[in-house]
C-alpha positions as CSV (number, residue, x, y, z in Angstrom):
1,M,132.9,188.8,42.1
2,M,133.4,185.5,40.3
3,I,136.3,182.8,41.4
4,M,137.5,179.7,40.1
5,D,140.4,176.9,40.0
6,V,141.2,175.2,37.6
7,T,139.3,172.3,38.1
8,E,136.1,174.7,37.6
9,I,138.2,176.3,34.7
10,Q,138.4,172.6,33.3
11,E,134.5,172.8,33.7
12,I,134.4,175.2,30.7
13,L,137.2,174.9,28.8
14,P,138.0,171.5,26.8
15,H,141.4,172.0,27.2
16,R,144.1,170.1,29.0
17,Y,148.2,169.2,29.8
18,P,149.8,171.0,28.3
19,F,147.9,173.4,26.5
20,L,145.8,174.9,29.8
21,L,146.5,178.0,30.1
22,V,144.8,179.3,33.1
23,D,145.9,177.9,36.1
24,R,143.3,180.3,38.3
25,V,140.7,182.9,37.6
26,T,141.0,185.8,40.9
27,E,138.2,188.1,39.3
28,L,135.0,188.5,37.2
29,V,132.5,191.0,36.4
30,K,129.8,188.9,33.4
31,G,129.9,191.3,30.4
32,E,133.1,193.1,31.8
33,V,136.4,191.6,33.0
34,I,138.5,189.0,34.1
35,Y,141.6,188.9,35.7
36,S,143.3,185.4,35.3
37,Y,146.4,184.2,35.7
38,K,149.8,181.7,34.9
39,N,152.3,180.0,36.6
40,V,155.4,179.8,34.0
41,S,156.6,176.8,35.2
42,I,160.5,175.9,33.3
43,S,159.3,172.0,33.1
44,E,156.4,173.1,30.2
45,P,157.4,170.5,28.0
46,V,157.9,174.1,25.1
47,F,161.4,175.4,27.3
48,Q,162.6,172.5,25.5
49,G,162.6,174.3,22.0
50,H,162.3,178.1,22.8
51,F,165.0,178.7,23.5
52,P,167.5,175.6,24.9
53,G,170.0,177.9,27.9
54,H,167.9,180.9,27.2
55,P,164.0,180.0,28.3
56,I,161.3,182.8,26.7
57,Y,157.6,181.8,27.2
58,P,156.3,182.2,22.7
59,G,154.3,185.2,22.0
60,V,151.7,182.6,21.0
61,M,151.0,180.7,24.0
62,I,150.7,184.1,25.9
63,L,148.0,185.1,23.1
64,E,146.9,181.6,24.1
65,G,147.0,182.4,27.0
66,M,144.0,185.5,26.9
67,A,141.9,183.2,24.9
68,Q,141.5,181.2,27.5
69,A,140.9,183.4,30.1
70,G,138.5,185.3,27.8
71,G,136.4,182.0,26.7
72,I,135.5,181.7,30.4
73,L,134.3,185.2,30.6
74,A,132.3,184.3,28.4
75,F,131.2,181.3,29.0
76,K,130.4,182.9,32.1
77,S,129.0,185.9,31.1
78,M,126.0,184.4,29.0
79,D,124.9,182.3,32.3
80,L,124.9,178.6,30.7
81,T,123.6,175.6,31.9
82,P,126.8,173.1,32.6
83,E,125.0,171.1,30.1
84,D,125.1,173.4,27.3
85,T,128.5,175.2,27.9
86,A,130.2,170.7,27.0
87,N,128.8,171.7,23.9
88,K,129.7,174.8,23.3
89,V,132.9,176.5,21.7
90,V,134.7,179.2,20.9
91,Y,136.4,179.8,18.3
92,F,138.8,183.2,17.8
93,M,138.6,185.0,14.0
94,S,140.3,186.8,14.7
95,I,143.7,188.7,16.8
96,D,144.4,192.2,16.2
97,K,147.0,194.8,17.2
98,A,149.1,191.9,19.1
99,K,152.4,193.9,20.4
100,F,155.2,191.7,22.7
101,R,156.7,194.3,25.4
102,A,158.7,192.5,27.8
103,P,159.7,189.0,27.6
104,V,157.9,186.5,29.3
105,K,160.3,183.0,31.5
106,P,159.8,180.9,33.9
107,G,158.4,181.6,36.9
108,D,157.0,184.6,36.3
109,K,153.9,185.0,36.9
110,L,151.5,185.9,33.7
111,E,148.1,188.0,35.1
112,Y,146.3,188.8,32.4
113,K,143.4,191.0,32.7
114,I,141.0,190.3,29.3
115,T,137.4,192.5,28.8
116,V,134.7,193.1,26.4
117,L,135.0,196.1,24.6
118,K,131.6,194.8,22.7
119,N,129.6,191.8,22.5
120,K,126.2,190.4,20.7
121,G,125.0,187.3,19.9
122,P,127.9,184.7,19.9
123,I,130.7,187.5,18.2
124,W,132.6,188.6,22.1
125,V,134.9,191.5,21.2
126,L,137.9,191.7,23.7
127,K,141.2,193.6,24.7
128,G,144.1,191.6,26.4
129,E,146.7,192.1,28.4
130,A,148.8,190.3,30.1
131,F,151.4,191.0,33.1
132,V,155.0,190.5,35.0
133,D,154.6,191.9,38.1
134,G,152.6,194.6,37.2
135,K,154.6,195.2,34.5
136,L,151.9,194.7,30.8
137,T,154.5,192.2,28.5
138,S,151.6,192.0,25.6
139,E,148.4,193.3,24.6
140,A,145.6,192.3,21.3
141,E,142.4,192.7,20.6
142,L,141.0,189.5,20.5
143,K,137.5,188.4,18.1
144,A,135.2,184.9,19.0
145,M,132.1,183.6,18.3
146,I,130.7,181.0,21.4
147,V,129.8,177.5,18.8
148,D,128.3,174.6,19.3
149,K,131.0,171.5,19.1
């Protein structure tokens, strides 16, 4: 079991504020599953326009958070050196079966569970699920490829 804080996450993902959407990894089993979360705050820039007076965290941002968590899982599963990791990037090829079951709001702790469905070389197929207070809010199937920068 591996736990990572945001500093360690930034060693893997190239994303930075306001687009780094994983605050912490709470559990990671290489080649299998990652559990991570993002604390959704009203101070995030996206809420200025989505929607004034009725803040809802955009579904596309939830999918991006899933993708970022999936990227961490793929990189950590491949046992790359820090140098190798720095020279590679995750490209998402498809997002399928996306469903949004409940709105995510400021103050929510958005928990991601990403499970490996298939892995062949640099190609990863992942099942992404997002929860708030144990309730499934969103899900999708993500296909990604790890490529050289």
